Structures are given as structure tokens and as C-alpha cells.
C-alpha positions as CSV (number, residue, x, y, z in Angstrom):
1,X,112.4,81.6,42.1
2,X,109.7,82.9,44.5
3,X,111.1,84.8,47.4
4,X,110.5,83.1,50.8
5,X,108.3,85.1,53.1
6,X,109.9,86.9,56.1
7,X,110.1,84.6,59.1
8,X,107.8,85.6,61.9
9,X,107.4,84.3,65.4
10,X,104.1,85.0,67.3
11,X,104.7,85.9,70.9
12,X,101.6,85.9,73.2
13,X,101.7,86.9,76.8
14,X,99.1,85.0,78.9
15,X,98.0,85.5,82.4
16,X,94.9,83.5,83.2
17,X,93.7,84.0,79.6
18,X,91.4,81.0,79.7
19,X,89.4,80.5,76.6
20,X,90.6,83.9,75.2
21,X,94.2,82.7,74.7
22,X,92.8,79.5,72.9
23,X,90.9,81.9,70.6
24,X,93.9,84.0,69.9
25,X,95.7,80.8,68.9
26,X,92.8,79.7,66.7
27,X,92.8,83.1,64.9
28,X,96.6,82.8,64.3
29,X,96.1,79.3,63.0
30,X,93.6,80.6,60.4
31,X,96.1,83.2,58.9
32,X,97.4,82.6,55.4
33,X,100.8,83.9,56.3
34,X,103.0,81.0,57.7
35,X,104.4,81.5,61.1
36,X,107.8,80.1,61.8
37,X,106.9,79.4,65.5
38,X,104.4,80.4,68.1
39,X,105.4,81.0,71.7
40,X,103.1,81.7,74.7
41,X,104.8,83.1,77.6
42,X,102.8,82.4,80.8
43,X,102.9,84.7,83.8
44,X,102.0,82.2,86.4
45,X,98.4,81.5,85.3
46,X,96.3,79.6,87.8
47,X,93.3,78.8,85.5
48,X,94.8,75.8,83.6
49,X,95.4,77.8,80.4
50,X,98.9,76.5,80.0
51,X,97.8,72.8,80.0
52,X,94.9,73.5,77.7
53,X,97.3,75.3,75.2
54,X,99.6,72.1,75.3
55,X,96.6,69.8,74.7
56,X,94.9,71.7,71.9
57,X,98.0,73.2,70.2
58,X,100.9,70.8,70.8
59,X,103.0,72.7,68.3
60,X,102.9,75.8,70.4
61,X,105.8,76.5,72.8
62,X,104.5,77.3,76.3
63,X,107.4,79.3,78.3
64,X,106.3,79.5,81.9
65,X,107.9,82.4,83.8
66,X,107.5,80.7,87.1
67,X,106.0,83.9,88.6
68,X,103.8,86.8,87.4
69,X,106.8,88.8,86.3
70,X,104.8,91.4,84.5
71,X,104.2,92.4,80.9
72,X,107.8,93.8,80.2
73,X,109.8,90.8,81.6
74,X,107.4,88.3,79.8
75,X,107.7,90.0,76.5
76,X,111.5,90.1,76.8
77,X,111.5,86.4,77.7
78,X,109.6,85.8,74.5
79,X,111.9,88.0,72.4
80,X,114.9,86.1,73.8
81,X,113.4,82.8,72.9
82,X,112.4,83.6,69.4
83,X,114.8,83.0,66.6
84,X,113.3,84.9,63.7
85,X,114.0,88.4,62.4
86,X,110.3,89.5,63.0
87,X,108.1,88.9,66.1
88,X,104.4,89.5,66.3
89,X,103.6,90.4,69.8
90,X,100.2,89.9,71.2
91,X,98.2,90.0,74.5
92,X,96.0,87.1,75.4
93,X,92.9,88.9,74.3
94,X,93.8,90.0,70.7
95,X,92.4,88.4,67.7
96,X,94.0,88.8,64.3
97,X,91.6,89.2,61.3
98,X,92.3,87.3,58.1
99,X,95.3,88.7,56.2
100,X,96.4,90.8,59.1
101,X,99.9,89.3,59.5
102,X,100.6,89.5,55.8
103,X,99.6,93.1,55.6
104,X,101.8,94.0,58.6
105,X,104.8,92.3,57.1
106,X,104.3,94.0,53.8
107,X,104.1,97.3,55.5
108,X,107.3,96.6,57.6
109,X,109.3,95.7,54.5
110,X,107.9,98.6,52.3
111,X,108.3,101.3,55.1
112,X,111.5,100.1,56.8
113,X,109.8,100.8,60.2
114,X,111.1,98.9,63.2
115,X,107.6,98.6,64.6
116,X,104.3,98.1,62.7
117,X,101.0,98.2,64.6
118,X,97.6,97.2,63.1
119,X,94.2,99.1,63.5
120,X,92.7,97.8,66.9
121,X,88.9,97.5,67.0
122,X,86.9,96.5,70.1
123,X,84.6,93.5,70.6
124,X,81.8,93.1,71.4
125,X,81.1,96.4,69.8
126,X,83.2,95.6,66.6
127,X,82.3,99.0,65.1
128,X,84.5,101.0,67.5
129,X,88.1,101.8,66.9
130,X,90.4,101.6,69.9
131,X,93.6,102.9,68.3
132,X,95.4,103.6,65.0
133,X,98.8,104.1,66.6
134,X,99.6,106.8,69.1
135,X,101.4,110.0,69.8
136,X,103.5,111.1,72.8
137,X,102.0,113.8,75.0
138,X,104.4,116.1,76.6
139,X,102.9,115.5,80.1
140,X,104.2,111.9,79.9
141,X,101.2,109.9,78.6
142,X,100.2,108.4,75.3
143,X,97.6,109.7,73.0
144,X,95.7,107.0,71.0
145,X,95.0,108.0,67.5
146,X,91.3,107.6,66.6
147,X,90.6,106.3,70.1
148,X,87.0,105.1,70.6
149,X,85.7,106.5,67.4
150,X,83.0,105.0,65.3
151,X,84.4,102.9,62.5
152,X,82.0,104.6,59.9
153,X,83.5,108.0,60.9
154,X,87.1,106.9,60.7
155,X,88.5,105.8,57.4
156,X,91.5,103.5,57.4
157,X,94.6,105.5,56.7
158,X,98.0,103.9,57.0
159,X,101.1,105.8,57.8
160,X,103.9,106.7,60.2
161,X,102.9,107.1,63.8
162,X,105.0,108.0,66.9
163,X,104.1,105.0,69.0
164,X,101.5,102.2,69.6
165,X,100.0,100.4,72.5
166,X,101.5,97.0,73.4
167,X,98.4,94.9,72.7
168,X,99.6,94.1,69.1
169,X,102.7,95.0,67.3
170,X,105.0,93.4,64.7
171,X,108.8,94.3,65.6
172,X,112.1,94.0,64.2
173,X,113.5,91.7,66.9
174,X,117.2,92.7,66.5
175,X,116.5,96.4,66.7
176,X,114.2,96.0,69.7
177,X,116.7,93.9,71.6
178,X,119.5,96.3,70.7
179,X,117.4,99.2,72.2
180,X,116.9,97.3,75.4
181,X,113.6,95.8,74.7
182,X,110.9,96.5,77.4
183,X,112.0,97.9,80.7
184,X,111.6,95.3,83.4
185,X,111.2,98.2,86.1
186,X,107.7,98.6,84.5
187,X,105.4,95.7,85.7
188,X,102.2,96.8,84.0
189,X,100.8,99.9,82.3
190,X,102.9,102.5,80.4
191,X,105.4,99.9,79.3
192,X,104.4,100.5,75.7
193,X,104.7,104.4,76.1
194,X,108.2,104.1,77.5
195,X,109.0,101.6,74.8
196,X,107.7,103.8,72.0
197,X,109.5,107.0,73.3
198,X,112.8,105.1,73.7
199,X,112.6,103.5,70.2
200,X,111.7,106.8,68.6
201,X,114.4,108.8,70.4
202,X,116.9,106.3,68.9
203,X,115.5,107.2,65.5
204,X,113.5,104.0,64.8
205,X,110.3,104.4,62.9
206,X,106.7,103.2,63.8
207,X,104.1,102.5,61.2
208,X,100.3,102.0,61.6
209,X,99.0,99.6,58.9
210,X,95.3,100.3,59.2
211,X,94.3,97.7,56.6
212,X,95.6,95.1,59.1
213,X,93.0,94.7,61.7
214,X,92.8,93.0,65.1
215,X,90.0,92.8,67.8
216,X,90.6,93.5,71.3
217,X,88.1,91.7,73.6
218,X,87.1,94.2,76.3
219,X,85.7,91.4,78.8
220,X,86.5,91.9,82.4
221,X,90.2,92.2,81.9
222,X,92.7,91.6,84.7
223,X,91.1,91.9,88.2
224,X,92.5,94.8,90.1
225,X,94.2,96.3,87.1
226,X,91.8,96.6,84.1
227,X,89.2,99.4,83.8
228,X,86.4,99.2,81.4
229,X,84.8,102.6,81.7
230,X,82.6,102.0,84.6
231,X,82.8,101.1,88.2
232,X,85.6,102.1,90.6
233,X,89.0,103.0,89.0
234,X,91.4,100.3,90.2
235,X,93.9,101.8,92.8
236,X,96.7,99.5,91.6
237,X,96.2,100.6,88.1
238,X,96.4,104.3,89.2
239,X,99.6,103.7,91.1
240,X,101.3,101.9,88.2
241,X,100.1,104.7,85.8
242,X,101.5,107.5,87.9
243,X,104.7,105.6,88.8
244,X,105.6,104.6,85.2
245,X,104.7,108.1,83.8
246,X,107.2,109.7,86.1
247,X,109.8,107.0,85.4
248,X,109.5,107.6,81.6
249,X,110.0,111.4,81.8
250,X,112.9,111.2,84.2
251,X,114.7,108.7,82.1
252,X,114.0,110.1,78.6
253,X,113.2,113.8,78.8
254,X,116.3,116.1,78.0
255,X,117.2,118.1,81.1
256,X,116.4,121.3,79.3
257,X,112.9,119.9,78.5
258,X,112.3,119.1,82.1
259,X,113.3,122.8,83.1
260,X,111.4,124.5,80.4
261,X,108.2,122.5,81.0
262,X,108.6,122.5,84.7
263,X,105.7,125.0,85.2
264,X,103.3,122.9,83.1
265,X,104.5,119.5,84.6
266,X,104.1,121.0,88.1
267,X,100.5,122.1,87.3
268,X,99.7,118.6,85.9
269,X,101.2,117.0,89.2
270,X,98.9,119.1,91.3
271,X,95.9,118.2,89.2
272,X,97.0,114.5,89.4
273,X,97.1,114.7,93.1
274,X,93.7,116.5,93.4
275,X,92.2,113.8,91.2
276,X,93.8,111.1,93.3
277,X,92.5,112.7,96.5
278,X,89.0,113.0,95.2
279,X,89.1,109.3,94.3
280,X,90.5,108.3,97.6
281,X,94.0,107.1,96.7
282,X,96.1,110.2,97.1
283,X,98.6,107.9,99.0
284,X,99.3,106.1,95.7
285,X,100.5,109.5,94.3
286,X,103.0,109.8,97.1
287,X,104.1,106.2,96.7
288,X,104.7,106.8,93.0
289,X,107.1,109.6,93.8
290,X,108.7,107.6,96.7
291,X,109.3,104.8,94.2
292,X,111.4,107.1,92.0
293,X,113.6,108.0,94.9
294,X,113.9,104.3,96.0
295,X,115.0,103.4,92.5
296,X,117.1,106.4,91.8
297,X,120.2,104.5,90.9
298,X,118.5,102.4,88.3
299,X,116.8,105.5,86.9
300,X,120.0,107.4,86.7
301,X,121.7,104.5,84.9
302,X,118.7,104.3,82.4
303,X,118.9,108.1,82.0
304,X,122.7,108.1,81.2
305,X,122.2,105.4,78.6
306,X,119.1,107.0,77.0
307,X,120.7,110.5,76.7
308,X,123.9,109.2,75.3
309,X,122.3,107.1,72.5
310,X,119.3,109.3,71.5
311,X,119.2,110.7,68.0
312,X,116.1,112.8,68.0
313,X,115.3,115.8,70.1
314,X,112.2,115.9,72.4
315,X,110.7,118.6,70.2
316,X,110.6,116.1,67.4
317,X,108.8,113.5,69.5
318,X,106.4,115.2,71.9
319,X,103.0,116.7,71.0
320,X,100.4,118.7,72.7
321,X,96.6,118.4,72.7
322,X,94.2,117.2,75.4
323,X,95.8,115.0,78.1
324,X,94.3,111.6,77.5
325,X,92.0,110.0,80.1
326,X,90.4,106.6,80.2
327,X,86.8,106.6,78.9
328,X,84.4,107.0,81.9
329,X,87.3,108.5,84.2
330,X,85.3,111.8,84.3
331,X,81.9,111.4,85.8
332,X,80.4,115.0,86.0
333,X,80.1,118.2,83.8
334,X,82.2,119.9,86.6
335,X,85.1,117.5,86.2
336,X,85.0,117.8,82.4
337,X,85.0,121.6,82.6
338,X,88.0,121.5,85.0
339,X,89.9,119.2,82.7
340,X,89.1,121.4,79.7
341,X,90.4,124.4,81.5
342,X,93.6,122.5,82.6
343,X,94.1,121.4,79.0
344,X,93.8,124.9,77.7
345,X,96.4,126.3,80.2
346,X,98.8,123.4,79.5
347,X,98.7,123.7,75.7
348,X,98.9,127.5,75.7
349,X,102.2,126.9,77.6
350,X,103.2,124.2,75.3
351,X,102.8,126.4,72.2
352,X,105.2,128.8,73.8
353,X,107.7,126.4,75.2
354,X,107.9,123.7,72.5
355,X,110.6,125.7,70.6
356,X,112.9,125.9,73.7
357,X,112.8,122.3,74.9
358,X,115.8,119.9,74.3
């Protein structure tokens, strides 16, 4: 008797996705792997996309949040509503290629990983890789593997990875829920980094299946939040990035890690403040720190649980290398030289300090 395929629910988070979310559903419908259910979690869209989904795809469940609750809360609502062991989580601008889901499910079953991510390519370019999984930088940010490299120069290589961006991932639903799913304190940006670090610290594996491909539509993104490498860097995005980076380190880094890395982290903070001041949003840096104090009780509670349950040390999770910056963030040779110098100092310290962190 042929073994039944592993049951998968597709979970899509939508906020004014318009025609994009309809194309996401069209790509899912063209897959050969059978989905048990498809759920669209809508974060208070005002573009009519929930009604358009119901009209064109009546079998799809539309779960309306009632407000724009953010990515973390919407993903958690979708995970709670699903009833299958596996969940394929997608943003409203991610299109799966033929055979993608089947390849991801096979990788999950063979590797035993709790999270499987695909190779993400960009459109309209199509020949640019956005990410093949990710690593966790010690300054509190995520390093995308093979980020923005030409497809011709980047052979597909599947294997373990330490994290992935939240745009697309196949997850073991029970393990993710047991780990606390996504932190609702994180509205937008860095929620995938915090999730990856928490899951890895609990000993759960990540796998990048590079033969499974999805396409991420750059388009304009979410107004006031998305950045596409040109124009002004959104102030709100900068604030969320700084705020959630600090939150992740305060919750998950061992106390000894924070103490040993204090000189490098202090230098990085000064550099961050200088960059913020240069761009005219220094106040957001102070707001990000003030938010930590305002939410100190919630952070302390999360920290206590995280440190109590963790199975892997920080030295097994964190990496060095150049601190990642969004393409187009640096706009002059002087800025590039300063960042190169900062990176050299930070990584020199990291090579010495790594053996001593918690």
C-alpha cells in the first residue's frame, strides 16, 4: 500500500496583497503535492483582497485578524487554526515553483529538521538569489546565505542552516508551537531572526532545500516599512529593526555572552547611533532602547524561560563576518570604508572572545 503524503496546510499572511496574494494562491494550486488546507490570515487589508480571495478561491479559509496585528501574531493565528503536522508559511508575495512543496516535505522527512526553507530568488530579476537560509551574527542580526548573488555563480547546495527569513518556511507545527511560535512583541522585522535563534537554542534543526525554489516579488512592498535598495530608508523600519535586535539579544544571549561581547556590542551601538543621526532618525535609536525599559517585565519573563529551556550554547549558534546591511544602505565610498573598518575591529574581537562566551 502506498504511504499517504505528509499532511500540509499552507498559511499565507496577507496585508493589502492585492493581485499578488491571488498569484500566490494560483501558484499553490498548480503544485503536484496535495495540500490539506489553505488559510489566508488577513491583517486588516483595505484593498478588497479578502473578498477577492473568497470569490476566486472559495475553498480557501480567510481568517481576518480584525486589526493589523503584525506578522508574528498573524502567523501564530494561522498555526493555531491549522490541523496538520506540517505548515507551509508564506508571505503574500512569495510564489512557489513547481515541485517546491514536494521537495521541502521530502527534505523535512529525511533530515528531521523542524524547519525547512527553500532557495529564494527575486523577481522581476529571476537570476538573483535572495537567500539560501541564514546564519546568526553575534551583533544580533541575520546574515543571509548567498544573498543577492547571481544565480549562475551560486550552485544549489542543500544542507543544514542556522536560520531562515520568514518569507517562506515549512515547519513542524507541534515543535514550533511548543517553542512558543513567533513572539507577538515583534510586530514586524527581525521576527524571523528571533524565531531562528530561539528554535536553534532549543536544539531544533533548520535545513535549506536549495532544489525547492520560490520567487519573491520585490514590487513596492509595504509602504513605510519596505526598502528596495533606493530612496529614503523608512524610519519605521529602522526603529523596528533596532528595537527587535536589542530584544532578541536581551532575551536569548547568555549573561556571560553579553558581558564578554560588551565592548564589541557597545562599539556597534555607537556606530548604529551615528548612522541613525546621519540619516536624521537618531530619536528612533533612543526610542528602541526606551522600549526595552518599558517592556522590561515581559523581556525578563521571556529571558527566564529561554535560558531555562535552552540546550545549545551561544558559541554553537553565533557567527562572525561582515555585519549585514540592506543593499543600497551605504551610499558612498567613505561609508563603505567606515563599515569595513568597523567590521575588521568587531571580527578581530570576535575571534578572541568566541571561546569565552556562554
